[in-house]
Structure formats: structure tokens, C-alpha cells
Residue, then its C-alpha position, 0 to 999 in steps of 0.5 A: m499500499t502506497t502512502d503518496h496520496i496522504n499528506i501527514s503534517t507533523n504540526f498536527i499530531m493528535s496530542r493536546k500539547c501547545s507547540i510554543t508554551g508546552s501546555r498540556p492537560v492536567r488532572g484535577s477534580k470537581i467538588h460537588r457540594r449540597g446545601l445552603a450556605k450558613k451566611k445565607g441562612g442555611i445549615g452549611m455546604h457539605v461535599t457530596a462527592v469529588t469527581a476526576r476531570y481534566f483541565t484541557p488547554n485552550l487550543r487552536n490550529k492556526r496558520i501564522w504568517v512569518p514575513e521574514l520567510k514569506k510563508f505560513v507556518s501551521v502550529k497548534v497553539t493555546a490563546r496565550a501563545l497567540k498573545t505571545i506571538s503578537k507581542n514578540g513577533a512570529h518569527a522570534t516566537l516560532s524560532k525559539a520554540g524550534l518550529i521554524 
């Protein structure tokens, strides 16, 4: 079987990781509470369950224009990394991350 027709890009591997900041999902928990708070006239809040959950980064697949290279670079970045790119410049940020 030939893979000539399949275009596999290394930037879009299915991991949930930012290409620039390295941010990835972290494991945490959600605390379920029941009851009315004491300061609202109740008998107090009670924890009924602690459920496992993941806190995932705000990832976006973006094509970023790099003027120095005169081309687009496709990256998977978080919203915070987009702010870093707009602050420091596309070429400086991407080259520091080792993407270009």
C-alpha cells in the first residue's frame, strides 16, 4: 500500500499540547457541594462527591504568517501563545520554540 496520496503534517499530531508553551492537560477534580451556605441562613455546605476531571488547554490550529520567510506556518497553539506571538513577533517566537 502506498502513502503517496496521504499528506501527514508533523504539526498536527493528535496530542493536546501547545507547540510554543508546551502546555498540556492536567488532572484535577470537581467538588460537588450540597446545601445552603451558613451566611445565607442555611446549615452549611456539604461535600457530597469528588469527581476526577481534566483541565485542558485552550488549543487552536492556526496558520501564522511569518514575514521573514514569506510563508505561512501551521501550528497548534494556545490562546496565551497567540498573545506571545503578537507581542514578540512570529519569527522570534517560532524560532525560539524550534518550529522554524
